[in-house]
KOLPA-318032 format. One record per residue (C-alpha): residue number from 0; residue in three letters; x negated, z negated, y. Coordinates in Angstrom, 1 decimal, always signed. Layout:
BEGIN
+-----+-----+--------+--------+--------+
|   k |   r |     px |     pz |     py |
+-----+-----+--------+--------+--------+
| NUM | ALA |      X |      Z |      Y |
...
+-----+-----+--------+--------+--------+
REM end
This chain:
BEGIN
+-----+-----+--------+--------+--------+
|   k |   r |     px |     pz |     py |
+-----+-----+--------+--------+--------+
|   0 | MET |   -8.8 |   +9.6 |   -1.1 |
|   1 | PRO |  -12.2 |   +8.3 |   -2.4 |
|   2 | ALA |  -13.4 |   +8.3 |   +1.3 |
|   3 | ILE |  -10.3 |   +6.3 |   +2.4 |
|   4 | ILE |  -10.8 |   +3.8 |   -0.4 |
|   5 | GLY |  -14.4 |   +3.4 |   +0.7 |
|   6 | LEU |  -13.4 |   +2.9 |   +4.3 |
|   7 | LEU |  -10.9 |   +0.2 |   +3.3 |
|   8 | GLU |  -13.5 |   -1.6 |   +1.2 |
|   9 | THR |  -15.8 |   -1.8 |   +4.2 |
|  10 | ALA |  -12.9 |   -3.0 |   +6.4 |
|  11 | PHE |  -11.8 |   -5.7 |   +3.9 |
|  12 | ARG |  -15.4 |   -6.9 |   +3.6 |
|  13 | GLU |  -15.6 |   -7.1 |   +7.4 |
|  14 | ASN |  -12.4 |   -9.2 |   +7.4 |
|  15 | ALA |  -13.6 |  -11.6 |   +4.7 |
|  16 | GLU |  -16.8 |  -12.1 |   +6.6 |
|  17 | GLY |  -15.1 |  -13.0 |   +9.9 |
|  18 | ARG |  -15.7 |   -9.8 |  +11.9 |
|  19 | VAL |  -12.0 |   -8.8 |  +12.3 |
|  20 | GLU |   -9.5 |   -9.9 |  +14.8 |
|  21 | MET |   -6.0 |   -9.2 |  +13.5 |
|  22 | PRO |   -3.0 |  -11.3 |  +14.5 |
|  23 | PRO |   -0.1 |  -11.2 |  +12.0 |
|  24 | LYS |   +2.2 |   -8.3 |  +12.8 |
|  25 | PRO |   +5.5 |   -9.1 |  +14.6 |
|  26 | VAL |   +8.6 |   -7.5 |  +13.1 |
|  27 | LEU |  +11.6 |   -6.3 |  +15.0 |
|  28 | HIS |  +14.7 |   -6.0 |  +12.9 |
|  29 | LEU |  +17.1 |   -3.3 |  +14.1 |
|  30 | GLY |  +20.0 |   -3.7 |  +11.8 |
|  31 | GLY |  +20.2 |   -3.4 |   +8.0 |
|  32 | ASP |  +16.7 |   -3.0 |   +6.7 |
|  33 | ALA |  +15.3 |   -0.9 |   +9.6 |
|  34 | PHE |  +12.3 |   -2.4 |  +11.3 |
|  35 | LEU |   +9.6 |   -1.8 |  +13.9 |
|  36 | ASN |   +6.1 |   -3.4 |  +13.6 |
|  37 | ALA |   +3.3 |   -3.8 |  +16.3 |
|  38 | MET |   +0.0 |   -3.9 |  +14.4 |
|  39 | PRO |   -3.2 |   -4.5 |  +16.5 |
|  40 | ALA |   -6.7 |   -5.0 |  +15.1 |
|  41 | TYR |  -10.4 |   -5.0 |  +16.1 |
|  42 | ILE |  -13.0 |   -4.4 |  +13.4 |
|  43 | GLY |  -16.3 |   -5.5 |  +14.8 |
|  44 | GLY |  -18.7 |   -3.9 |  +12.3 |
|  45 | MET |  -16.9 |   -0.6 |  +12.5 |
|  46 | GLY |  -16.6 |   -0.6 |  +16.3 |
|  47 | VAL |  -12.9 |   +0.2 |  +16.3 |
|  48 | ALA |   -9.9 |   -1.4 |  +18.1 |
|  49 | GLY |   -6.4 |   -0.2 |  +18.5 |
|  50 | ILE |   -2.7 |   -0.6 |  +17.5 |
|  51 | LYS |   -0.1 |   +1.0 |  +15.3 |
|  52 | TRP |   +3.5 |   +1.1 |  +16.4 |
|  53 | VAL |   +5.4 |   +1.9 |  +13.3 |
|  54 | GLY |   +9.0 |   +1.9 |  +12.1 |
|  55 | GLY |  +10.8 |   +2.2 |   +8.8 |
|  56 | SER |  +14.4 |   +3.3 |   +8.5 |
|  57 | PRO |  +16.0 |   +3.6 |   +5.1 |
|  58 | GLY |  +18.7 |   +5.9 |   +6.6 |
|  59 | ASN |  +16.2 |   +8.5 |   +7.6 |
|  60 | THR |  +16.2 |  +10.2 |   +4.2 |
|  61 | ALA |  +19.8 |  +11.2 |   +4.7 |
|  62 | ARG |  +18.9 |  +12.5 |   +8.1 |
|  63 | GLY |  +16.1 |  +14.7 |   +6.8 |
|  64 | LEU |  +13.4 |  +12.5 |   +8.4 |
|  65 | PRO |  +10.5 |  +10.4 |   +7.0 |
|  66 | TYR |  +11.3 |   +6.8 |   +6.1 |
|  67 | ILE |   +8.1 |   +5.7 |   +7.9 |
|  68 | THR |   +7.3 |   +7.1 |  +11.4 |
|  69 | GLY |   +5.2 |   +6.0 |  +14.4 |
|  70 | MET |   +1.9 |   +6.4 |  +16.1 |
|  71 | ILE |   -1.6 |   +4.9 |  +16.4 |
|  72 | VAL |   -3.5 |   +4.4 |  +19.6 |
|  73 | LEU |   -7.3 |   +3.7 |  +19.5 |
|  74 | ASN |   -9.2 |   +2.1 |  +22.4 |
|  75 | ASP |  -12.8 |   +2.3 |  +23.3 |
|  76 | PRO |  -14.1 |   -1.1 |  +22.3 |
|  77 | VAL |  -16.4 |   -1.3 |  +25.5 |
|  78 | THR |  -14.3 |   +0.2 |  +28.3 |
|  79 | LEU |  -10.9 |   -0.5 |  +26.5 |
|  80 | LEU |   -9.6 |   +2.8 |  +27.7 |
|  81 | PRO |   -7.3 |   +4.5 |  +25.2 |
|  82 | ILE |   -9.2 |   +7.4 |  +23.6 |
|  83 | VAL |   -6.8 |   +8.9 |  +21.1 |
|  84 | VAL |   -3.1 |   +8.9 |  +20.2 |
|  85 | MET |   -2.2 |  +10.1 |  +16.7 |
|  86 | ASP |   +0.7 |  +10.2 |  +14.3 |
|  87 | CYS |   +0.7 |   +7.4 |  +11.7 |
|  88 | THR |   +2.8 |   +8.8 |   +8.9 |
|  89 | TRP |   +0.1 |  +10.5 |   +6.9 |
|  90 | ILE |   -2.4 |   +7.6 |   +7.5 |
|  91 | THR |   +0.2 |   +5.0 |   +6.5 |
|  92 | ALA |   +0.9 |   +6.8 |   +3.2 |
|  93 | HIS |   -2.7 |   +7.3 |   +2.3 |
|  94 | ARG |   -4.1 |   +3.9 |   +3.4 |
|  95 | THR |   -1.3 |   +2.0 |   +1.6 |
|  96 | ALA |   -2.2 |   +3.8 |   -1.6 |
|  97 | ALA |   -5.9 |   +3.3 |   -1.0 |
|  98 | ALA |   -5.4 |   -0.5 |   -0.6 |
|  99 | SER |   -3.5 |   -0.6 |   -3.9 |
| 100 | ALA |   -6.3 |   +1.3 |   -5.6 |
| 101 | LEU |   -8.9 |   -1.0 |   -4.1 |
| 102 | ALA |   -7.0 |   -4.0 |   -5.4 |
| 103 | ALA |   -6.6 |   -2.3 |   -8.8 |
| 104 | LYS |  -10.4 |   -1.6 |   -8.9 |
| 105 | HIS |  -10.9 |   -5.4 |   -9.1 |
| 106 | LEU |   -7.7 |   -6.5 |  -10.8 |
| 107 | ALA |   -6.8 |   -3.8 |  -13.3 |
| 108 | ARG |   -8.5 |   -3.1 |  -16.6 |
| 109 | PRO |  -11.1 |   -0.4 |  -15.8 |
| 110 | GLU |  -10.1 |   +1.7 |  -18.9 |
| 111 | SER |   -6.5 |   +1.9 |  -17.7 |
| 112 | GLU |   -5.0 |   +5.3 |  -18.7 |
| 113 | VAL |   -1.3 |   +5.2 |  -18.1 |
| 114 | LEU |   +0.3 |   +4.8 |  -14.7 |
| 115 | GLY |   +3.9 |   +4.0 |  -14.1 |
| 116 | ILE |   +5.4 |   +5.1 |  -10.7 |
| 117 | LEU |   +8.8 |   +3.7 |   -9.8 |
| 118 | GLY |   +9.9 |   +5.5 |   -6.6 |
| 119 | CYS |   +8.9 |   +9.1 |   -6.4 |
| 120 | GLY |   +8.8 |   +9.5 |   -2.6 |
| 121 | THR |   +5.8 |   +9.6 |   -0.3 |
| 122 | GLN |   +4.2 |   +6.4 |   -1.5 |
| 123 | GLY |   +4.7 |   +7.4 |   -5.1 |
| 124 | ARG |   +2.8 |  +10.6 |   -4.5 |
| 125 | SER |   +0.0 |   +9.1 |   -2.6 |
| 126 | HIS |   -0.5 |   +6.3 |   -5.2 |
| 127 | VAL |   -1.0 |   +9.0 |   -7.9 |
| 128 | LEU |   -3.8 |  +10.4 |   -5.9 |
| 129 | ALA |   -5.3 |   +7.0 |   -5.2 |
| 130 | MET |   -5.2 |   +5.6 |   -8.7 |
| 131 | ALA |   -6.5 |   +8.9 |  -10.2 |
| 132 | ALA |   -9.5 |   +8.5 |   -7.9 |
| 133 | VAL |  -10.4 |   +5.2 |   -9.5 |
| 134 | PHE |   -9.1 |   +5.3 |  -13.1 |
| 135 | PRO |   -9.4 |   +7.7 |  -16.1 |
| 136 | LEU |   -5.7 |   +8.4 |  -16.1 |
| 137 | LYS |   -4.2 |  +10.5 |  -18.9 |
| 138 | ARG |   -0.5 |  +10.1 |  -18.4 |
| 139 | ILE |   +1.9 |   +9.2 |  -15.6 |
| 140 | MET |   +5.4 |   +7.9 |  -16.2 |
| 141 | ALA |   +7.7 |   +8.6 |  -13.2 |
| 142 | TYR |  +11.1 |   +7.1 |  -12.4 |
| 143 | ASP |  +13.4 |   +7.6 |   -9.4 |
| 144 | VAL |  +17.0 |   +6.8 |   -8.9 |
| 145 | SER |  +17.4 |  +10.5 |   -7.8 |
| 146 | ALA |  +16.9 |  +12.8 |  -10.7 |
| 147 | ASP |  +16.2 |  +15.7 |   -8.3 |
| 148 | VAL |  +13.5 |  +13.7 |   -6.5 |
| 149 | ARG |  +12.0 |  +12.8 |   -9.9 |
| 150 | ARG |  +11.9 |  +16.4 |  -11.1 |
| 151 | ARG |  +10.2 |  +17.6 |   -7.9 |
| 152 | PHE |   +7.7 |  +14.8 |   -8.1 |
| 153 | VAL |   +6.8 |  +15.8 |  -11.7 |
| 154 | ALA |   +6.4 |  +19.5 |  -10.9 |
| 155 | ASP |   +4.5 |  +19.0 |   -7.7 |
| 156 | MET |   +2.1 |  +16.3 |   -8.8 |
| 157 | ALA |   +1.4 |  +17.9 |  -12.2 |
| 158 | ALA |   +0.3 |  +21.0 |  -10.3 |
| 159 | LYS |   -1.8 |  +19.0 |   -7.9 |
| 160 | ILE |   -3.8 |  +16.7 |  -10.2 |
| 161 | GLY |   -3.6 |  +18.3 |  -13.7 |
| 162 | ILE |   -2.6 |  +15.0 |  -15.5 |
| 163 | GLU |   +0.4 |  +14.8 |  -17.8 |
| 164 | ILE |   +3.4 |  +13.5 |  -15.9 |
| 165 | VAL |   +6.6 |  +12.5 |  -17.7 |
| 166 | GLY |   +9.9 |  +12.0 |  -15.9 |
| 167 | VAL |  +11.8 |   +9.1 |  -17.5 |
| 168 | GLU |  +15.4 |   +8.0 |  -17.3 |
| 169 | SER |  +14.9 |   +4.2 |  -16.8 |
| 170 | PRO |  +12.6 |   +2.0 |  -14.8 |
| 171 | ARG |  +11.9 |   -0.1 |  -17.9 |
| 172 | THR |  +10.5 |   +3.0 |  -19.7 |
| 173 | ALA |   +8.2 |   +3.8 |  -16.8 |
| 174 | MET |   +7.0 |   +0.2 |  -16.6 |
| 175 | SER |   +6.7 |   -1.1 |  -20.2 |
| 176 | GLY |   +4.2 |   +1.4 |  -21.5 |
| 177 | SER |   +2.0 |   +1.5 |  -18.4 |
| 178 | ASP |   -1.4 |   -0.1 |  -17.8 |
| 179 | ILE |   -0.9 |   +0.2 |  -14.0 |
| 180 | VAL |   +2.5 |   +0.0 |  -12.4 |
| 181 | VAL |   +3.4 |   +0.9 |   -8.8 |
| 182 | THR |   +6.9 |   +0.0 |   -7.4 |
| 183 | ALA |   +7.4 |   +2.0 |   -4.2 |
| 184 | GLY |  +11.0 |   +1.7 |   -3.1 |
| 185 | PRO |  +12.3 |   +0.8 |   +0.4 |
| 186 | LEU |  +11.5 |   -2.7 |   +1.8 |
| 187 | VAL |  +14.6 |   -5.0 |   +1.9 |
| 188 | LYS |  +14.7 |   -8.6 |   +3.1 |
| 189 | HIS |  +17.5 |   -9.6 |   +0.6 |
| 190 | PRO |  +16.6 |   -7.6 |   -2.5 |
| 191 | ARG |  +18.7 |   -7.0 |   -5.7 |
| 192 | PRO |  +15.7 |   -6.6 |   -8.0 |
| 193 | THR |  +15.5 |   -4.5 |  -11.1 |
| 194 | ALA |  +12.2 |   -5.2 |  -13.0 |
| 195 | ASP |  +12.8 |   -8.2 |  -15.3 |
| 196 | LYS |  +10.7 |  -10.6 |  -17.4 |
| 197 | GLY |   +8.8 |   -9.0 |  -20.2 |
| 198 | TRP |   +8.8 |   -5.4 |  -18.7 |
| 199 | LEU |   +5.2 |   -5.6 |  -17.6 |
| 200 | LYS |   +3.0 |   -5.8 |  -20.6 |
| 201 | PRO |   +0.2 |   -8.3 |  -21.0 |
| 202 | GLY |   -3.0 |   -7.0 |  -19.5 |
| 203 | ALA |   -1.2 |   -4.7 |  -17.0 |
| 204 | PHE |   -1.7 |   -4.6 |  -13.2 |
| 205 | ALA |   +1.2 |   -4.1 |  -10.8 |
| 206 | SER |   +1.1 |   -3.0 |   -7.1 |
| 207 | ALA |   +4.3 |   -4.0 |   -5.4 |
| 208 | VAL |   +4.3 |   -1.7 |   -2.4 |
| 209 | ASP |   +8.0 |   -2.7 |   -1.7 |
| 210 | TYR |   +7.1 |   -6.5 |   -1.6 |
| 211 | ASP |   +9.5 |   -8.4 |   -4.0 |
| 212 | SER |  +12.3 |   -5.9 |   -3.6 |
| 213 | TYR |  +11.9 |   -4.5 |   -7.2 |
| 214 | TRP |  +10.9 |   -7.7 |   -9.1 |
| 215 | THR |  +13.2 |  -10.5 |  -10.3 |
| 216 | PRO |  +11.9 |  -14.1 |   -9.9 |
| 217 | ALA |  +11.5 |  -14.3 |  -13.6 |
| 218 | ALA |   +9.3 |  -11.2 |  -13.7 |
| 219 | LEU |   +7.2 |  -12.6 |  -10.8 |
| 220 | ALA |   +6.8 |  -15.9 |  -12.5 |
| 221 | GLU |   +5.1 |  -14.2 |  -15.5 |
| 222 | MET |   +2.1 |  -13.1 |  -13.4 |
| 223 | ASP |   -1.1 |  -14.9 |  -14.2 |
| 224 | LYS |   -2.4 |  -14.0 |  -10.8 |
| 225 | LEU |   -0.8 |  -12.9 |   -7.5 |
| 226 | ALA |   -3.0 |  -11.5 |   -4.8 |
| 227 | THR |   -2.2 |  -10.1 |   -1.3 |
| 228 | ASP |   -4.1 |   -8.3 |   +1.4 |
| 229 | ASP |   -4.0 |  -11.1 |   +4.1 |
| 230 | LEU |   -2.8 |  -14.7 |   +3.6 |
| 231 | PRO |   -2.0 |  -15.3 |   +7.3 |
| 232 | GLN |   +0.3 |  -12.3 |   +7.3 |
| 233 | TRP |   +1.9 |  -13.5 |   +4.0 |
| 234 | ARG |   +2.7 |  -16.9 |   +5.6 |
| 235 | THR |   +4.1 |  -15.2 |   +8.7 |
| 236 | MET |   +6.3 |  -13.0 |   +6.5 |
| 237 | LYS |   +7.5 |  -15.9 |   +4.4 |
| 238 | GLY |   +8.4 |  -17.8 |   +7.5 |
| 239 | ALA |  +10.5 |  -14.7 |   +8.5 |
| 240 | GLY |  +12.5 |  -15.0 |   +5.3 |
| 241 | TYR |  +10.6 |  -12.8 |   +2.8 |
| 242 | PHE |   +9.2 |  -14.0 |   -0.6 |
| 243 | GLN |  +11.4 |  -17.1 |   -0.8 |
| 244 | SER |  +11.1 |  -17.4 |   -4.6 |
| 245 | MET |   +7.4 |  -16.9 |   -4.7 |
| 246 | ALA |   +4.3 |  -19.2 |   -4.7 |
| 247 | GLU |   +1.4 |  -18.4 |   -2.3 |
| 248 | PRO |   -1.1 |  -15.9 |   -3.6 |
| 249 | TYR |   -4.3 |  -17.2 |   -5.0 |
| 250 | ALA |   -6.5 |  -14.9 |   -2.9 |
| 251 | ASP |   -6.5 |  -12.1 |   -0.4 |
| 252 | LEU |   -8.2 |   -8.7 |   -1.0 |
| 253 | GLY |  -11.1 |   -9.4 |   +1.2 |
| 254 | GLU |  -12.0 |  -12.6 |   -0.7 |
| 255 | ILE |  -11.8 |  -10.6 |   -3.9 |
| 256 | VAL |  -13.9 |   -7.7 |   -2.6 |
| 257 | ILE |  -16.8 |  -10.0 |   -1.5 |
| 258 | GLY |  -16.6 |  -12.0 |   -4.7 |
| 259 | LYS |  -15.4 |  -15.3 |   -3.1 |
| 260 | LYS |  -12.4 |  -15.3 |   -5.4 |
| 261 | PRO |  -12.4 |  -13.8 |   -8.9 |
| 262 | GLY |  -10.7 |  -10.6 |   -9.8 |
| 263 | ARG |   -9.6 |  -10.0 |  -13.4 |
| 264 | GLU |  -11.1 |  -12.6 |  -15.8 |
| 265 | ARG |   -9.3 |  -11.7 |  -19.1 |
| 266 | ALA |   -8.0 |   -8.5 |  -20.7 |
| 267 | ASP |   -4.5 |  -10.0 |  -21.2 |
| 268 | GLU |   -3.8 |  -11.2 |  -17.7 |
| 269 | ARG |   -0.7 |   -9.9 |  -15.9 |
| 270 | ILE |   -1.8 |   -9.4 |  -12.3 |
| 271 | MET |   +0.1 |   -8.3 |   -9.3 |
| 272 | ALA |   -1.2 |   -7.2 |   -5.8 |
| 273 | MET |   +1.5 |   -7.5 |   -3.2 |
| 274 | ASN |   -0.2 |   -5.9 |   -0.2 |
| 275 | LEU |   +1.7 |   -6.2 |   +3.1 |
| 276 | GLY |   +0.1 |   -3.4 |   +5.0 |
| 277 | LEU |   -2.5 |   -4.3 |   +7.6 |
| 278 | ALA |   -3.6 |   -3.0 |  +10.9 |
| 279 | LEU |   -7.2 |   -3.0 |   +9.8 |
| 280 | ASP |   -6.3 |   -0.3 |   +7.2 |
| 281 | ASP |   -5.0 |   +1.9 |  +10.0 |
| 282 | MET |   -7.9 |   +1.3 |  +12.3 |
| 283 | ALA |  -10.5 |   +2.1 |   +9.7 |
| 284 | VAL |   -8.8 |   +5.4 |   +8.6 |
| 285 | GLY |   -7.7 |   +6.4 |  +12.1 |
| 286 | SER |  -11.2 |   +6.0 |  +13.5 |
| 287 | GLU |  -12.6 |   +8.3 |  +10.8 |
| 288 | ILE |   -9.9 |  +10.9 |  +11.5 |
| 289 | TYR |  -10.7 |  +10.7 |  +15.3 |
| 290 | LYS |  -14.4 |  +11.2 |  +14.5 |
| 291 | ARG |  -13.7 |  +14.2 |  +12.3 |
| 292 | ALA |  -11.2 |  +15.7 |  +14.8 |
| 293 | LYS |  -13.8 |  +15.5 |  +17.6 |
| 294 | GLU |  -16.5 |  +17.1 |  +15.4 |
| 295 | ARG |  -14.1 |  +20.0 |  +14.6 |
| 296 | GLY |  -12.5 |  +20.5 |  +18.0 |
| 297 | ILE |   -9.1 |  +19.6 |  +16.7 |
| 298 | GLY |   -6.5 |  +18.0 |  +19.0 |
| 299 | VAL |   -5.1 |  +18.3 |  +22.5 |
| 300 | TRP |   -6.8 |  +16.7 |  +25.5 |
| 301 | LEU |   -4.4 |  +14.8 |  +27.7 |
| 302 | PRO |   -5.0 |  +13.5 |  +31.3 |
| 303 | LEU |   -4.7 |   +9.7 |  +31.9 |
+-----+-----+--------+--------+--------+
REM end
């Protein structure tokens, strides 16, 4: 996870300095809240180009399938030939959490010790690993609408990271005592939000992995700062019907990483990062996995 966070910091710096080509991702809506995204990007300084074709289906849980599925194709930036095809599910889980941790590095209080996880699925698990890589965490408060999912999360993650993890019965309990809060439910275009005004304490940082699905307009209005990972993508998504009750973020993550826009300025600021998920995340991590796979002789060669 520290390596992935480092890769993303490089990629966001490249983006802020104008060496990334990344059109906003188009979204295909397939009924209900199921979606497919095409996500291309070229990162000049990292010498990587490619595309992710990814879908999210809320009904997959009941089918025994992952919510997020898809693939990444990388191309040689000189010949443009495709050089690798790989699954995107693991990459998506880990790069999403790493982007949250990178935002938190600049926007949360560095002494943050308590993490609240709301949504104990794949993203909840990966965010524990990412935040633990950056902050001196001592306790994790975990909530999920499914008590069974919550119990498995507590047992699995306590064994994996050795930090106290407490399963709680309400989302407010998980949120109100936490220095860092991650909401990681499914993305929905017309949400019925849960988190209300006053739940996030002064000085806390929130990563809304599920966009505004979890947060009421009153809760969002309390934020002293709202950041995102890419402003052009934000504007595209807002034009498609998301974020209708929200003002535009003050900065994107690349601007914050290079110091063009300030991060946290006061200990009592409530700050939220609402990252949308970018192709540059996938290209940066995917290219490193491709490099390591070649070095270790992992994979199957396919004729073109």
